[in-house]
N, C-alpha and C positions, 0 to 999 in steps of 0.2 A: 587497551587493545584489545585483550580477550574479549570484554563486554561487545566493541564495535561487532568483531568476527563472529560471536555467538549470535548476536542479536542480527545479522549479515544470516547466518546460517538457518536462525528459527523461520526469520522472513522466506527466507527461502524456501520452507518446509511447509509453514503456514499457507505461502501462495500456492504451493502442489496440490496441497489437502484443498484448498477452494475450489481449484481446477478441475478435483473428483467430484465433486458433490454439487458442484453452481454449472449448471445448463447456458452454455453461450462463451464459457470463461475456460478456456484448454489451454493448456499447456504439452508439449510434447516429451522431454522429459527432464529429469532431476536438473541435471545442468540447465536448461532453457530458465526454470525457476530460478536457477541461482545469479544467472545473468540478468533475471529480471528485477530481483533484487535487489542489487548492484545498480542497475541503471533507475530503479526509484532510489534510492540511497541519492542519485547523484541528480537526478531528476528534484527529490527534498531538500539536496542543498540549495542549488542552483537557482532555480526558476519557482519556486513553490512560496517563496518570502516576497517573489515581486506580485504573483497573483491573490498572495493574501493581504497586501498592502491596496491593491485596487479592486480587492474584492471587501473591502473591509465594511463599506455601507451595509452592504445586503447581508453581513454576514453576520453583524449587529442587529440588528432588523429582524432577521430570522433565528437570533440567540445562539450563535453558533452553528445550529445546522449547515446550514451552507456549505461550512469547510466539507462534509463528506461529500459537496458536489462536484468541488475542487480537485478535491485528492482522485474521483470519479473520473476529472478529467485528465487527469496526470496519468494516472494507470491504465488509460485509453489511447492516451499518444506512447505510452513508453508501447503499448501493442503491435502500432505503427508502425515503432521502430526496428521490435524485435523478434526477429523470423523464429517460429516456432510457437510463438505467442498470441490468441487472436480471441478480441473478443465481438460478440457477434453487435451486439449492442448498446445501449446506455446503461440501462436497466442491470445486465449481469455487471456492468463496469463498477456500478451505484451500489447494488449490494455485494460486490466483490470489495471497494470498498472499505464500507462497515465493517462486514465481516474478518479483514485484515485488521481494521484498528483493534477490534475487540481478541482478537485471539493473537498479538502483538503488546496489546495492553494486558493484556493474564497472564503472559509468560513473560513480560515483564515483571510484574508482578513477584511470580512463584522464584523466576530464576535470580532476577535481580532484586530482591526486598532491600527496604529505605533502612539504612544504618543509623543508631545513633539514637532509637525513640524508643 
């Protein structure tokens, strides 16, 4: 339970940090970033598996790089529904998706290292 809450907080911090440095990717407040992180978590649980299965052939063809496009589309979709979170084009959504993946991966390695190795 602690890991899920910490992951949500770190994701919200990462989203807020990305909004500070990436033009076209804006968030009004930290509370909005927390709502976006929660909404992305919900979308990743319910919608992303369906999109992953549907786009599996092109994802295999691109050696997995198309998954960033799927993540960007999901982030762009969340921006449509969450007030205070705007993305002005697909390129900021794609760069934001890659940056969010990178930050979450690095934080996951540092904060929650794999035990038993």
